[in-house]
PDB file of N, CA, C and O in Angstrom:
ATOM      1  N   MET A   1     -73.394  10.678 -47.676  1.00  0.00           N
ATOM      2  CA  MET A   1     -72.697   9.187 -47.170  1.00  0.00           C
ATOM      3  C   MET A   1     -71.262   9.182 -47.145  1.00  0.00           C
ATOM      4  O   MET A   1     -70.629   8.225 -46.698  1.00  0.00           O
ATOM      5  N   GLN A   2     -70.876   9.927 -47.481  1.00  0.00           N
ATOM      6  CA  GLN A   2     -68.750   9.715 -47.332  1.00  0.00           C
ATOM      7  C   GLN A   2     -68.484  10.580 -45.961  1.00  0.00           C
ATOM      8  O   GLN A   2     -67.441  10.606 -45.307  1.00  0.00           O
ATOM      9  N   LYS A   3     -69.436  11.123 -45.762  1.00  0.00           N
ATOM     10  CA  LYS A   3     -69.165  11.515 -44.070  1.00  0.00           C
ATOM     11  C   LYS A   3     -69.501  10.971 -42.814  1.00  0.00           C
ATOM     12  O   LYS A   3     -69.040  11.233 -41.703  1.00  0.00           O
ATOM     13  N   ARG A   4     -70.486  10.072 -43.204  1.00  0.00           N
ATOM     14  CA  ARG A   4     -71.065   8.739 -42.615  1.00  0.00           C
ATOM     15  C   ARG A   4     -70.101   7.680 -42.172  1.00  0.00           C
ATOM     16  O   ARG A   4     -69.943   7.392 -40.985  1.00  0.00           O
ATOM     17  N   ASN A   5     -69.071   6.760 -43.771  1.00  0.00           N
ATOM     18  CA  ASN A   5     -68.224   6.403 -43.774  1.00  0.00           C
ATOM     19  C   ASN A   5     -66.693   6.548 -42.931  1.00  0.00           C
ATOM     20  O   ASN A   5     -65.994   5.660 -42.443  1.00  0.00           O
ATOM     21  N   ALA A   6     -66.488   8.054 -42.978  1.00  0.00           N
ATOM     22  CA  ALA A   6     -65.588   7.899 -42.490  1.00  0.00           C
ATOM     23  C   ALA A   6     -65.091   8.024 -41.407  1.00  0.00           C
ATOM     24  O   ALA A   6     -63.972   8.537 -41.394  1.00  0.00           O
ATOM     25  N   PRO A   7     -65.832   7.532 -39.829  1.00  0.00           N
ATOM     26  CA  PRO A   7     -65.448   7.989 -38.600  1.00  0.00           C
ATOM     27  C   PRO A   7     -65.145   5.801 -39.065  1.00  0.00           C
ATOM     28  O   PRO A   7     -64.501   5.201 -38.203  1.00  0.00           O
ATOM     29  N   ILE A   8     -65.483   5.206 -39.932  1.00  0.00           N
ATOM     30  CA  ILE A   8     -65.859   3.605 -39.808  1.00  0.00           C
ATOM     31  C   ILE A   8     -64.424   3.639 -40.457  1.00  0.00           C
ATOM     32  O   ILE A   8     -63.484   3.220 -39.782  1.00  0.00           O
ATOM     33  N   ILE A   9     -64.152   4.227 -42.029  1.00  0.00           N
ATOM     34  CA  ILE A   9     -62.993   3.985 -42.298  1.00  0.00           C
ATOM     35  C   ILE A   9     -61.818   4.700 -41.140  1.00  0.00           C
ATOM     36  O   ILE A   9     -60.960   3.945 -40.683  1.00  0.00           O
ATOM     37  N   THR A  10     -61.828   5.512 -40.902  1.00  0.00           N
ATOM     38  CA  THR A  10     -60.598   6.040 -40.324  1.00  0.00           C
ATOM     39  C   THR A  10     -59.873   4.938 -38.835  1.00  0.00           C
ATOM     40  O   THR A  10     -58.725   4.656 -38.493  1.00  0.00           O
ATOM     41  N   ALA A  11     -61.452   4.537 -38.221  1.00  0.00           N
ATOM     42  CA  ALA A  11     -60.742   3.683 -37.508  1.00  0.00           C
ATOM     43  C   ALA A  11     -60.378   2.087 -37.805  1.00  0.00           C
ATOM     44  O   ALA A  11     -59.699   1.332 -37.109  1.00  0.00           O
ATOM     45  N   THR A  12     -60.813   1.913 -38.621  1.00  0.00           N
ATOM     46  CA  THR A  12     -59.513   0.772 -39.456  1.00  0.00           C
ATOM     47  C   THR A  12     -58.244   0.819 -39.711  1.00  0.00           C
ATOM     48  O   THR A  12     -57.282   0.120 -39.394  1.00  0.00           O
ATOM     49  N   LEU A  13     -58.454   2.149 -40.596  1.00  0.00           N
ATOM     50  CA  LEU A  13     -56.831   2.424 -40.830  1.00  0.00           C
ATOM     51  C   LEU A  13     -56.402   2.501 -39.129  1.00  0.00           C
ATOM     52  O   LEU A  13     -55.318   1.967 -38.893  1.00  0.00           O
ATOM     53  N   VAL A  14     -57.077   3.061 -37.999  1.00  0.00           N
ATOM     54  CA  VAL A  14     -55.896   3.522 -36.838  1.00  0.00           C
ATOM     55  C   VAL A  14     -55.501   1.559 -36.212  1.00  0.00           C
ATOM     56  O   VAL A  14     -54.478   1.046 -35.759  1.00  0.00           O
ATOM     57  N   LEU A  15     -57.071   0.933 -36.546  1.00  0.00           N
ATOM     58  CA  LEU A  15     -57.111  -0.269 -35.623  1.00  0.00           C
ATOM     59  C   LEU A  15     -55.361  -0.879 -36.942  1.00  0.00           C
ATOM     60  O   LEU A  15     -54.185  -1.121 -36.669  1.00  0.00           O
ATOM     61  N   ALA A  16     -55.989  -0.880 -37.991  1.00  0.00           N
ATOM     62  CA  ALA A  16     -54.477  -1.827 -39.213  1.00  0.00           C
ATOM     63  C   ALA A  16     -53.018  -1.274 -38.386  1.00  0.00           C
ATOM     64  O   ALA A  16     -52.181  -2.175 -38.330  1.00  0.00           O
ATOM     65  N   GLY A  17     -52.652  -0.201 -37.857  1.00  0.00           N
ATOM     66  CA  GLY A  17     -51.244  -0.120 -37.130  1.00  0.00           C
ATOM     67  C   GLY A  17     -50.908   0.140 -36.239  1.00  0.00           C
ATOM     68  O   GLY A  17     -49.945   0.768 -35.799  1.00  0.00           O
ATOM     69  N   CYS A  18     -52.511  -0.824 -35.513  1.00  0.00           N
ATOM     70  CA  CYS A  18     -51.689  -1.286 -34.212  1.00  0.00           C
ATOM     71  C   CYS A  18     -51.113  -2.966 -34.249  1.00  0.00           C
ATOM     72  O   CYS A  18     -50.579  -3.659 -33.383  1.00  0.00           O
ATOM     73  N   ALA A  19     -51.275  -3.079 -34.850  1.00  0.00           N
ATOM     74  CA  ALA A  19     -51.059  -4.892 -35.563  1.00  0.00           C
ATOM     75  C   ALA A  19     -49.488  -5.238 -35.448  1.00  0.00           C
ATOM     76  O   ALA A  19     -48.825  -4.746 -36.361  1.00  0.00           O
ATOM     77  N   VAL A  20     -48.611  -6.156 -34.292  1.00  0.00           N
ATOM     78  CA  VAL A  20     -47.349  -6.166 -34.384  1.00  0.00           C
ATOM     79  C   VAL A  20     -47.384  -7.620 -35.407  1.00  0.00           C
ATOM     80  O   VAL A  20     -48.013  -8.676 -35.358  1.00  0.00           O
ATOM     81  N   PRO A  21     -46.470  -7.105 -36.225  1.00  0.00           N
ATOM     82  CA  PRO A  21     -45.832  -8.231 -37.168  1.00  0.00           C
ATOM     83  C   PRO A  21     -44.834  -9.284 -36.479  1.00  0.00           C
ATOM     84  O   PRO A  21     -43.998  -9.207 -35.579  1.00  0.00           O
ATOM     85  N   THR A  22     -45.149  -9.963 -37.038  1.00  0.00           N
ATOM     86  CA  THR A  22     -44.571 -11.197 -36.588  1.00  0.00           C
ATOM     87  C   THR A  22     -43.372 -11.871 -37.114  1.00  0.00           C
ATOM     88  O   THR A  22     -43.306 -11.574 -38.307  1.00  0.00           O
ATOM     89  N   LEU A  23     -42.671 -12.422 -36.878  1.00  0.00           N
ATOM     90  CA  LEU A  23     -41.223 -13.038 -37.205  1.00  0.00           C
ATOM     91  C   LEU A  23     -40.161 -14.677 -37.462  1.00  0.00           C
ATOM     92  O   LEU A  23     -39.085 -15.090 -37.030  1.00  0.00           O
ATOM     93  N   ASP A  24     -41.506 -15.321 -38.647  1.00  0.00           N
ATOM     94  CA  ASP A  24     -41.253 -16.254 -38.076  1.00  0.00           C
ATOM     95  C   ASP A  24     -39.847 -16.867 -39.331  1.00  0.00           C
ATOM     96  O   ASP A  24     -39.982 -17.135 -40.524  1.00  0.00           O
ATOM     97  N   ASP A  25     -38.634 -16.922 -38.504  1.00  0.00           N
ATOM     98  CA  ASP A  25     -37.595 -17.133 -39.240  1.00  0.00           C
ATOM     99  C   ASP A  25     -37.307 -18.536 -39.154  1.00  0.00           C
ATOM    100  O   ASP A  25     -36.122 -18.731 -38.883  1.00  0.00           O
ATOM    101  N   GLY A  26     -37.963 -19.537 -39.286  1.00  0.00           N
ATOM    102  CA  GLY A  26     -37.402 -20.797 -39.243  1.00  0.00           C
ATOM    103  C   GLY A  26     -35.809 -21.318 -39.364  1.00  0.00           C
ATOM    104  O   GLY A  26     -35.136 -22.029 -38.619  1.00  0.00           O
ATOM    105  N   ALA A  27     -35.518 -20.672 -40.590  1.00  0.00           N
ATOM    106  CA  ALA A  27     -34.215 -21.861 -40.990  1.00  0.00           C
ATOM    107  C   ALA A  27     -33.353 -20.273 -40.569  1.00  0.00           C
ATOM    108  O   ALA A  27     -32.507 -20.044 -41.434  1.00  0.00           O
ATOM    109  N   ALA A  28     -33.378 -19.518 -39.810  1.00  0.00           N
ATOM    110  CA  ALA A  28     -32.191 -18.529 -39.015  1.00  0.00           C
ATOM    111  C   ALA A  28     -32.398 -18.939 -37.683  1.00  0.00           C
ATOM    112  O   ALA A  28     -31.364 -18.817 -37.026  1.00  0.00           O
ATOM    113  N   ARG A  29     -33.639 -19.514 -36.848  1.00  0.00           N
ATOM    114  CA  ARG A  29     -33.503 -19.810 -35.734  1.00  0.00           C
ATOM    115  C   ARG A  29     -32.998 -21.520 -35.472  1.00  0.00           C
ATOM    116  O   ARG A  29     -33.675 -22.439 -35.932  1.00  0.00           O
ATOM    117  N   ASN A  30     -31.748 -21.761 -34.687  1.00  0.00           N
ATOM    118  CA  ASN A  30     -31.695 -22.776 -33.945  1.00  0.00           C
ATOM    119  C   ASN A  30     -32.632 -23.740 -32.989  1.00  0.00           C
ATOM    120  O   ASN A  30     -33.288 -23.447 -31.990  1.00  0.00           O
ATOM    121  N   GLU A  31     -32.432 -25.114 -33.731  1.00  0.00           N
ATOM    122  CA  GLU A  31     -33.947 -25.402 -32.543  1.00  0.00           C
ATOM    123  C   GLU A  31     -32.873 -25.343 -30.794  1.00  0.00           C
ATOM    124  O   GLU A  31     -31.655 -25.411 -30.627  1.00  0.00           O
ATOM    125  N   ALA A  32     -33.914 -25.207 -29.875  1.00  0.00           N
ATOM    126  CA  ALA A  32     -33.497 -25.123 -28.242  1.00  0.00           C
ATOM    127  C   ALA A  32     -31.858 -26.154 -28.177  1.00  0.00           C
ATOM    128  O   ALA A  32     -31.506 -26.562 -29.284  1.00  0.00           O
ATOM    129  N   GLY A  33     -31.281 -26.396 -27.427  1.00  0.00           N
ATOM    130  CA  GLY A  33     -30.024 -27.252 -27.367  1.00  0.00           C
ATOM    131  C   GLY A  33     -29.056 -27.434 -28.550  1.00  0.00           C
ATOM    132  O   GLY A  33     -28.358 -28.431 -28.367  1.00  0.00           O
ATOM    133  N   SER A  34     -28.828 -26.899 -29.521  1.00  0.00           N
ATOM    134  CA  SER A  34     -27.792 -26.472 -30.624  1.00  0.00           C
ATOM    135  C   SER A  34     -26.669 -26.137 -29.741  1.00  0.00           C
ATOM    136  O   SER A  34     -25.639 -26.804 -29.840  1.00  0.00           O
ATOM    137  N   VAL A  35     -26.769 -24.923 -28.659  1.00  0.00           N
ATOM    138  CA  VAL A  35     -25.518 -24.443 -28.910  1.00  0.00           C
ATOM    139  C   VAL A  35     -24.961 -25.354 -27.257  1.00  0.00           C
ATOM    140  O   VAL A  35     -25.543 -25.316 -26.173  1.00  0.00           O
ATOM    141  N   PRO A  36     -23.828 -26.012 -27.570  1.00  0.00           N
ATOM    142  CA  PRO A  36     -22.890 -26.618 -26.466  1.00  0.00           C
ATOM    143  C   PRO A  36     -22.878 -25.983 -25.180  1.00  0.00           C
ATOM    144  O   PRO A  36     -23.030 -24.787 -24.930  1.00  0.00           O
ATOM    145  N   GLU A  37     -22.532 -27.625 -23.845  1.00  0.00           N
ATOM    146  CA  GLU A  37     -23.105 -26.711 -22.589  1.00  0.00           C
ATOM    147  C   GLU A  37     -21.472 -25.094 -22.487  1.00  0.00           C
ATOM    148  O   GLU A  37     -21.370 -23.902 -22.196  1.00  0.00           O
ATOM    149  N   ALA A  38     -20.962 -25.776 -22.765  1.00  0.00           N
ATOM    150  CA  ALA A  38     -19.570 -25.844 -22.380  1.00  0.00           C
ATOM    151  C   ALA A  38     -19.198 -24.017 -23.218  1.00  0.00           C
ATOM    152  O   ALA A  38     -18.267 -23.294 -22.865  1.00  0.00           O
ATOM    153  N   VAL A  39     -20.116 -23.709 -24.216  1.00  0.00           N
ATOM    154  CA  VAL A  39     -20.103 -22.240 -24.890  1.00  0.00           C
ATOM    155  C   VAL A  39     -20.801 -21.317 -24.217  1.00  0.00           C
ATOM    156  O   VAL A  39     -20.396 -20.190 -23.930  1.00  0.00           O
ATOM    157  N   ILE A  40     -22.526 -22.081 -23.795  1.00  0.00           N
ATOM    158  CA  ILE A  40     -23.475 -21.436 -22.333  1.00  0.00           C
ATOM    159  C   ILE A  40     -22.171 -21.228 -21.389  1.00  0.00           C
ATOM    160  O   ILE A  40     -21.930 -20.076 -21.027  1.00  0.00           O
ATOM    161  N   ALA A  41     -21.292 -22.314 -20.959  1.00  0.00           N
ATOM    162  CA  ALA A  41     -21.034 -21.747 -20.223  1.00  0.00           C
ATOM    163  C   ALA A  41     -20.469 -19.964 -20.572  1.00  0.00           C
ATOM    164  O   ALA A  41     -20.918 -18.818 -20.547  1.00  0.00           O
ATOM    165  N   LEU A  42     -19.302 -20.651 -20.864  1.00  0.00           N
ATOM    166  CA  LEU A  42     -17.878 -19.353 -21.495  1.00  0.00           C
ATOM    167  C   LEU A  42     -19.087 -18.035 -21.345  1.00  0.00           C
ATOM    168  O   LEU A  42     -19.036 -17.316 -20.347  1.00  0.00           O
ATOM    169  N   ALA A  43     -20.165 -17.801 -22.431  1.00  0.00           N
ATOM    170  CA  ALA A  43     -21.475 -17.064 -22.310  1.00  0.00           C
ATOM    171  C   ALA A  43     -21.512 -15.962 -21.517  1.00  0.00           C
ATOM    172  O   ALA A  43     -21.930 -16.121 -20.370  1.00  0.00           O
ATOM    173  N   ALA A  44     -20.943 -14.165 -22.098  1.00  0.00           N
ATOM    174  CA  ALA A  44     -21.175 -13.404 -20.544  1.00  0.00           C
ATOM    175  C   ALA A  44     -23.165 -13.345 -20.384  1.00  0.00           C
ATOM    176  O   ALA A  44     -23.934 -13.953 -21.129  1.00  0.00           O
ATOM    177  N   PRO A  45     -23.446 -12.718 -19.570  1.00  0.00           N
ATOM    178  CA  PRO A  45     -24.449 -12.457 -19.319  1.00  0.00           C
ATOM    179  C   PRO A  45     -25.050 -11.441 -20.785  1.00  0.00           C
ATOM    180  O   PRO A  45     -24.591 -10.920 -21.801  1.00  0.00           O
ATOM    181  N   GLY A  46     -26.207 -11.588 -20.148  1.00  0.00           N
ATOM    182  CA  GLY A  46     -27.097 -10.519 -20.967  1.00  0.00           C
ATOM    183  C   GLY A  46     -27.102 -10.884 -22.282  1.00  0.00           C
ATOM    184  O   GLY A  46     -26.878  -9.841 -22.896  1.00  0.00           O
ATOM    185  N   GLN A  47     -27.190 -11.487 -22.804  1.00  0.00           N
ATOM    186  CA  GLN A  47     -27.128 -12.020 -24.537  1.00  0.00           C
ATOM    187  C   GLN A  47     -27.895 -13.053 -24.470  1.00  0.00           C
ATOM    188  O   GLN A  47     -27.741 -13.530 -23.346  1.00  0.00           O
ATOM    189  N   ASP A  48     -28.924 -13.892 -25.292  1.00  0.00           N
ATOM    190  CA  ASP A  48     -29.591 -14.150 -25.727  1.00  0.00           C
ATOM    191  C   ASP A  48     -29.227 -15.697 -26.231  1.00  0.00           C
ATOM    192  O   ASP A  48     -28.895 -15.708 -27.417  1.00  0.00           O
ATOM    193  N   LEU A  49     -29.218 -16.836 -25.674  1.00  0.00           N
ATOM    194  CA  LEU A  49     -28.393 -17.490 -26.288  1.00  0.00           C
ATOM    195  C   LEU A  49     -29.696 -18.636 -26.827  1.00  0.00           C
ATOM    196  O   LEU A  49     -29.391 -19.767 -27.206  1.00  0.00           O
ATOM    197  N   THR A  50     -30.934 -18.227 -26.797  1.00  0.00           N
ATOM    198  CA  THR A  50     -32.007 -19.480 -27.803  1.00  0.00           C
ATOM    199  C   THR A  50     -31.832 -18.967 -29.105  1.00  0.00           C
ATOM    200  O   THR A  50     -32.361 -19.486 -30.088  1.00  0.00           O
ATOM    201  N   THR A  51     -30.977 -17.785 -29.160  1.00  0.00           N
ATOM    202  CA  THR A  51     -30.750 -17.582 -31.087  1.00  0.00           C
ATOM    203  C   THR A  51     -29.640 -17.518 -31.443  1.00  0.00           C
ATOM    204  O   THR A  51     -29.381 -17.053 -32.553  1.00  0.00           O
ATOM    205  N   ALA A  52     -28.263 -18.154 -30.249  1.00  0.00           N
ATOM    206  CA  ALA A  52     -27.276 -18.592 -30.732  1.00  0.00           C
ATOM    207  C   ALA A  52     -27.265 -19.552 -31.573  1.00  0.00           C
ATOM    208  O   ALA A  52     -27.901 -20.585 -31.363  1.00  0.00           O
ATOM    209  N   ARG A  53     -26.343 -19.306 -32.945  1.00  0.00           N
ATOM    210  CA  ARG A  53     -26.031 -20.685 -33.721  1.00  0.00           C
ATOM    211  C   ARG A  53     -24.602 -20.020 -34.179  1.00  0.00           C
ATOM    212  O   ARG A  53     -24.319 -18.852 -33.915  1.00  0.00           O
ATOM    213  N   LEU A  54     -23.729 -20.916 -34.902  1.00  0.00           N
ATOM    214  CA  LEU A  54     -22.945 -20.848 -35.459  1.00  0.00           C
ATOM    215  C   LEU A  54     -22.456 -20.893 -36.769  1.00  0.00           C
ATOM    216  O   LEU A  54     -22.806 -21.642 -37.681  1.00  0.00           O
ATOM    217  N   ARG A  55     -21.765 -20.172 -36.767  1.00  0.00           N
ATOM    218  CA  ARG A  55     -22.075 -19.233 -38.243  1.00  0.00           C
ATOM    219  C   ARG A  55     -20.816 -20.373 -39.297  1.00  0.00           C
ATOM    220  O   ARG A  55     -20.367 -21.281 -38.597  1.00  0.00           O
ATOM    221  N   PRO A  56     -20.588 -20.376 -39.925  1.00  0.00           N
ATOM    222  CA  PRO A  56     -19.864 -22.055 -40.965  1.00  0.00           C
ATOM    223  C   PRO A  56     -18.842 -21.002 -41.860  1.00  0.00           C
ATOM    224  O   PRO A  56     -17.805 -21.489 -42.311  1.00  0.00           O
ATOM    225  N   GLU A  57     -19.153 -19.529 -42.115  1.00  0.00           N
ATOM    226  CA  GLU A  57     -18.309 -18.586 -42.453  1.00  0.00           C
ATOM    227  C   GLU A  57     -17.199 -18.137 -42.267  1.00  0.00           C
ATOM    228  O   GLU A  57     -16.370 -17.727 -43.079  1.00  0.00           O
ATOM    229  N   ASP A  58     -17.147 -18.264 -40.406  1.00  0.00           N
ATOM    230  CA  ASP A  58     -16.255 -17.430 -39.623  1.00  0.00           C
ATOM    231  C   ASP A  58     -15.799 -18.456 -38.809  1.00  0.00           C
ATOM    232  O   ASP A  58     -14.785 -18.211 -38.156  1.00  0.00           O
ATOM    233  N   GLY A  59     -16.325 -19.574 -38.694  1.00  0.00           N
ATOM    234  CA  GLY A  59     -16.019 -20.308 -37.260  1.00  0.00           C
ATOM    235  C   GLY A  59     -16.580 -19.845 -35.731  1.00  0.00           C
ATOM    236  O   GLY A  59     -15.851 -20.065 -34.764  1.00  0.00           O
ATOM    237  N   CYS A  60     -17.423 -19.430 -35.608  1.00  0.00           N
ATOM    238  CA  CYS A  60     -18.384 -18.569 -34.113  1.00  0.00           C
ATOM    239  C   CYS A  60     -19.368 -18.458 -34.051  1.00  0.00           C
ATOM    240  O   CYS A  60     -20.143 -18.756 -34.959  1.00  0.00           O
ATOM    241  N   TYR A  61     -19.750 -17.907 -32.757  1.00  0.00           N
ATOM    242  CA  TYR A  61     -21.047 -18.193 -31.908  1.00  0.00           C
ATOM    243  C   TYR A  61     -21.850 -16.452 -32.501  1.00  0.00           C
ATOM    244  O   TYR A  61     -21.181 -15.418 -32.471  1.00  0.00           O
ATOM    245  N   TRP A  62     -22.955 -16.474 -32.866  1.00  0.00           N
ATOM    246  CA  TRP A  62     -23.732 -15.583 -33.344  1.00  0.00           C
ATOM    247  C   TRP A  62     -24.981 -15.630 -32.721  1.00  0.00           C
ATOM    248  O   TRP A  62     -25.587 -16.661 -32.432  1.00  0.00           O
ATOM    249  N   TYR A  63     -25.474 -14.087 -32.454  1.00  0.00           N
ATOM    250  CA  TYR A  63     -26.830 -14.310 -31.381  1.00  0.00           C
ATOM    251  C   TYR A  63     -27.566 -13.486 -31.596  1.00  0.00           C
ATOM    252  O   TYR A  63     -27.100 -12.440 -31.144  1.00  0.00           O
ATOM    253  N   GLU A  64     -29.127 -13.229 -32.354  1.00  0.00           N
ATOM    254  CA  GLU A  64     -30.000 -12.148 -32.625  1.00  0.00           C
ATOM    255  C   GLU A  64     -29.873 -10.907 -31.691  1.00  0.00           C
ATOM    256  O   GLU A  64     -30.588 -11.287 -30.764  1.00  0.00           O
ATOM    257  N   HIS A  65     -29.501  -9.871 -31.388  1.00  0.00           N
ATOM    258  CA  HIS A  65     -29.857  -9.158 -30.932  1.00  0.00           C
ATOM    259  C   HIS A  65     -31.264  -8.464 -31.354  1.00  0.00           C
ATOM    260  O   HIS A  65     -31.339  -8.472 -32.583  1.00  0.00           O
ATOM    261  N   SER A  66     -32.308  -7.917 -30.807  1.00  0.00           N
ATOM    262  CA  SER A  66     -33.595  -7.386 -31.009  1.00  0.00           C
ATOM    263  C   SER A  66     -33.701  -5.766 -30.358  1.00  0.00           C
ATOM    264  O   SER A  66     -34.478  -5.478 -29.448  1.00  0.00           O
ATOM    265  N   GLY A  67     -33.009  -5.045 -30.840  1.00  0.00           N
ATOM    266  CA  GLY A  67     -32.813  -3.317 -30.841  1.00  0.00           C
ATOM    267  C   GLY A  67     -34.493  -3.032 -31.205  1.00  0.00           C
ATOM    268  O   GLY A  67     -35.397  -3.777 -31.582  1.00  0.00           O
ATOM    269  N   PRO A  68     -34.424  -1.742 -30.928  1.00  0.00           N
ATOM    270  CA  PRO A  68     -35.751  -0.961 -30.414  1.00  0.00           C
ATOM    271  C   PRO A  68     -35.967  -1.171 -32.686  1.00  0.00           C
ATOM    272  O   PRO A  68     -36.990  -1.796 -32.968  1.00  0.00           O
ATOM    273  N   VAL A  69     -35.278  -0.793 -33.717  1.00  0.00           N
ATOM    274  CA  VAL A  69     -35.484  -0.823 -34.377  1.00  0.00           C
ATOM    275  C   VAL A  69     -35.784  -2.436 -35.329  1.00  0.00           C
ATOM    276  O   VAL A  69     -36.787  -2.579 -36.027  1.00  0.00           O
ATOM    277  N   GLU A  70     -34.728  -3.507 -35.172  1.00  0.00           N
ATOM    278  CA  GLU A  70     -34.800  -4.237 -36.005  1.00  0.00           C
ATOM    279  C   GLU A  70     -33.932  -4.996 -35.408  1.00  0.00           C
ATOM    280  O   GLU A  70     -33.165  -4.689 -34.495  1.00  0.00           O
ATOM    281  N   ASN A  71     -34.100  -6.250 -36.074  1.00  0.00           N
ATOM    282  CA  ASN A  71     -32.668  -7.947 -34.927  1.00  0.00           C
ATOM    283  C   ASN A  71     -31.257  -7.576 -35.819  1.00  0.00           C
ATOM    284  O   ASN A  71     -31.153  -7.126 -36.959  1.00  0.00           O
ATOM    285  N   THR A  72     -30.600  -7.815 -35.188  1.00  0.00           N
ATOM    286  CA  THR A  72     -29.073  -7.911 -35.763  1.00  0.00           C
ATOM    287  C   THR A  72     -28.585  -9.201 -35.441  1.00  0.00           C
ATOM    288  O   THR A  72     -28.928 -10.110 -34.686  1.00  0.00           O
ATOM    289  N   LEU A  73     -28.018  -9.070 -35.948  1.00  0.00           N
ATOM    290  CA  LEU A  73     -26.869 -10.814 -35.467  1.00  0.00           C
ATOM    291  C   LEU A  73     -25.306  -9.828 -35.155  1.00  0.00           C
ATOM    292  O   LEU A  73     -24.676  -9.157 -35.973  1.00  0.00           O
ATOM    293  N   VAL A  74     -25.016 -10.055 -33.679  1.00  0.00           N
ATOM    294  CA  VAL A  74     -23.995  -9.976 -33.184  1.00  0.00           C
ATOM    295  C   VAL A  74     -23.093 -11.148 -32.357  1.00  0.00           C
ATOM    296  O   VAL A  74     -23.667 -12.039 -31.732  1.00  0.00           O
ATOM    297  N   PRO A  75     -21.865 -11.064 -32.411  1.00  0.00           N
ATOM    298  CA  PRO A  75     -21.209 -12.333 -31.563  1.00  0.00           C
ATOM    299  C   PRO A  75     -20.899 -12.099 -30.690  1.00  0.00           C
ATOM    300  O   PRO A  75     -20.404 -11.100 -30.168  1.00  0.00           O
ATOM    301  N   LEU A  76     -21.286 -13.475 -30.266  1.00  0.00           N
ATOM    302  CA  LEU A  76     -21.515 -13.970 -28.921  1.00  0.00           C
ATOM    303  C   LEU A  76     -20.472 -13.778 -27.671  1.00  0.00           C
ATOM    304  O   LEU A  76     -19.690 -14.728 -27.695  1.00  0.00           O
ATOM    305  N   ARG A  77     -20.284 -13.198 -26.966  1.00  0.00           N
ATOM    306  CA  ARG A  77     -19.081 -12.643 -26.094  1.00  0.00           C
ATOM    307  C   ARG A  77     -18.492 -13.848 -25.239  1.00  0.00           C
ATOM    308  O   ARG A  77     -19.223 -14.810 -25.005  1.00  0.00           O
ATOM    309  N   SER A  78     -17.633 -13.825 -24.930  1.00  0.00           N
ATOM    310  CA  SER A  78     -17.460 -14.515 -23.027  1.00  0.00           C
ATOM    311  C   SER A  78     -17.372 -13.235 -22.529  1.00  0.00           C
ATOM    312  O   SER A  78     -17.470 -12.127 -23.056  1.00  0.00           O
ATOM    313  N   ALA A  79     -17.068 -13.799 -20.860  1.00  0.00           N
ATOM    314  CA  ALA A  79     -17.356 -12.229 -19.780  1.00  0.00           C
ATOM    315  C   ALA A  79     -16.489 -11.237 -19.991  1.00  0.00           C
ATOM    316  O   ALA A  79     -16.617 -10.021 -19.850  1.00  0.00           O
ATOM    317  N   GLY A  80     -15.287 -12.114 -20.464  1.00  0.00           N
ATOM    318  CA  GLY A  80     -13.853 -10.701 -20.908  1.00  0.00           C
ATOM    319  C   GLY A  80     -13.691 -10.285 -22.707  1.00  0.00           C
ATOM    320  O   GLY A  80     -12.773  -9.909 -23.436  1.00  0.00           O
ATOM    321  N   GLY A  81     -15.117 -10.599 -22.865  1.00  0.00           N
ATOM    322  CA  GLY A  81     -14.934  -9.875 -24.310  1.00  0.00           C
ATOM    323  C   GLY A  81     -14.703 -10.253 -25.993  1.00  0.00           C
ATOM    324  O   GLY A  81     -15.037  -9.732 -27.057  1.00  0.00           O
ATOM    325  N   ASN A  82     -13.706 -11.832 -25.447  1.00  0.00           N
ATOM    326  CA  ASN A  82     -13.923 -12.292 -26.359  1.00  0.00           C
ATOM    327  C   ASN A  82     -14.736 -12.857 -27.242  1.00  0.00           C
ATOM    328  O   ASN A  82     -15.824 -13.178 -26.763  1.00  0.00           O
ATOM    329  N   PRO A  83     -14.617 -13.037 -28.114  1.00  0.00           N
ATOM    330  CA  PRO A  83     -15.867 -13.500 -29.321  1.00  0.00           C
ATOM    331  C   PRO A  83     -15.613 -14.958 -29.085  1.00  0.00           C
ATOM    332  O   PRO A  83     -14.675 -15.630 -29.514  1.00  0.00           O
ATOM    333  N   ILE A  84     -16.555 -15.305 -28.372  1.00  0.00           N
ATOM    334  CA  ILE A  84     -16.536 -17.076 -29.103  1.00  0.00           C
ATOM    335  C   ILE A  84     -16.921 -17.761 -30.568  1.00  0.00           C
ATOM    336  O   ILE A  84     -17.844 -17.833 -31.379  1.00  0.00           O
ATOM    337  N   CYS A  85     -15.275 -18.310 -30.285  1.00  0.00           N
ATOM    338  CA  CYS A  85     -15.167 -19.725 -31.218  1.00  0.00           C
ATOM    339  C   CYS A  85     -14.536 -20.943 -31.711  1.00  0.00           C
ATOM    340  O   CYS A  85     -13.431 -21.167 -31.217  1.00  0.00           O
ATOM    341  N   THR A  86     -15.064 -21.974 -32.756  1.00  0.00           N
ATOM    342  CA  THR A  86     -14.159 -22.979 -32.843  1.00  0.00           C
ATOM    343  C   THR A  86     -12.746 -22.848 -33.243  1.00  0.00           C
ATOM    344  O   THR A  86     -12.471 -21.899 -33.978  1.00  0.00           O
ATOM    345  N   SER A  87     -11.875 -23.591 -32.903  1.00  0.00           N
ATOM    346  CA  SER A  87     -10.765 -23.938 -33.365  1.00  0.00           C
ATOM    347  C   SER A  87     -10.887 -24.563 -35.175  1.00  0.00           C
ATOM    348  O   SER A  87     -11.344 -25.442 -35.905  1.00  0.00           O
ATOM    349  N   ARG A  88     -10.296 -23.646 -35.128  1.00  0.00           N
ATOM    350  CA  ARG A  88      -9.598 -24.078 -37.067  1.00  0.00           C
ATOM    351  C   ARG A  88      -8.803 -25.215 -37.342  1.00  0.00           C
ATOM    352  O   ARG A  88      -7.606 -25.118 -37.070  1.00  0.00           O
ATOM    353  N   GLN A  89      -9.325 -26.534 -37.944  1.00  0.00           N
ATOM    354  CA  GLN A  89      -8.360 -27.225 -38.299  1.00  0.00           C
ATOM    355  C   GLN A  89      -7.524 -26.424 -39.793  1.00  0.00           C
ATOM    356  O   GLN A  89      -7.834 -25.594 -40.647  1.00  0.00           O
ATOM    357  N   SER A  90      -6.183 -27.367 -39.402  1.00  0.00           N
ATOM    358  CA  SER A  90      -5.465 -26.919 -41.190  1.00  0.00           C
ATOM    359  C   SER A  90      -5.273 -28.078 -41.486  1.00  0.00           C
ATOM    360  O   SER A  90      -4.798 -28.364 -42.585  1.00  0.00           O
TER     361      SER A  90
END
């Protein structure tokens, strides 16, 4: 009986490993259009502006970089390599 069920159990485990988990972190992502046009114009190419958002902790824009292992918040940079931040009011 166990020899007959072994291929079914093995196939189930192999196919379960093929499932891709989805991350729907609605709180972390902004709605489209939340980044001002001026920031979009300043941003260097190759950055994911759909995930860009302003962090109130430092007043800078950050975007979510999707790496091979994990997603990481990275500062949004201008073409000159400087981070794009809002001006601080004193």
